[in-house]
Every structure is written in C-alpha cells, then in structure tokens.
N, C-alpha and C positions, 0 to 999 in steps of 0.2 A: 507566554509559556504554553498556553492551551492551544494556540494556533498551530504550532508544529506537530503537536500530538494529534490534533484532528486531521491535519494534512496527511500524517502517516497512516491514520486509520482509513482515510479515504483511498489512498494509494493501495494499501493492503487489501481492502475490500474489493476494489476494482480488479486487482490481479487475481485474487482467489476466486472471485465470481466468474471471471473469464476462463480460468483454468478448469473449473468444475462445471462449466455450462450452466451458470446460474441465471437469474431473471434479467440481469443487465445485458448479458450476452444474447439472450433470446430477444430482448428489445433491439439490440444492435443488428441482429440477424434480419429484422423486418426491413431495415434500410440498406444494409450492406450484404453482399454475398459472402457469408462466412462459412467456411468448411469446418470440419472437426478440428478441435484443438490439437496441435502437433503436426498438422500437415504443412503448415507454413513456418519455416524455421525462424524467420524474422519476427513473426508474431509471437512465437514461443519465447524467444529471447527478450522481447519487449515486456511481456507480462512477468517473466522471472525477474527482470531488472526492476520493474515497478514494485514487485513484492519485496525485493531486497531493500530498495530505497524506503518503502513504507515501514518495514520492520526496523530498519536502522533509525528512522526518524522517531518511531515510538520508543525505542530503547534509549536514545539520547534524551528525549523529553522526560522520560521517567527518571533517568539518572540525574538530570538537572533538577527535577522537582525534589528528589530525595536529598540531594546534596546542598541545595540552597539554604535551608534553615541552619545547617551547621556552619556555613560560611558567615551568616549574619550574626551568630552568637559570638564568633571570634572578634568581630569588629567592635 
C-alpha cells in the first residue's frame, strides 16, 4: 500500500519540478538541450500527464488506506 503512494509522490515531484524549472530540470539540462517549459507541446503534455497520474495514485492510495480498517472490522 505504501509503494503506490511513493510512486505517486515521485511522479508528482518530477512533473512539478519540470514545470517550475526546479533542480531536476536543471540537472537534465546539463545532459539534454532543454528549452523553456511550454515551447515543446509534447513535453508539456507529458509532464501534465505525469502530474495527473501521480495525483491520481496518491488519492487512490490515501482512499484505500482510510477505507481498509473499516473493511476489516466488518469481517
């Protein structure tokens, strides 16, 4: 149950970091020719998709963690 939550945090961090020109994007810029965010439409869609998937994973993990104890009490 903790693995999907950490996976969601990682995806969300990578997406937000790249959207806001954070340290990971600066690290990638040393190896790749990255222009300003938003100049490449495919890159922009990729990071918004990663952000959506990360947030979705976090929400599902939290919902499952909160609903699991109530399911165990009924059995």
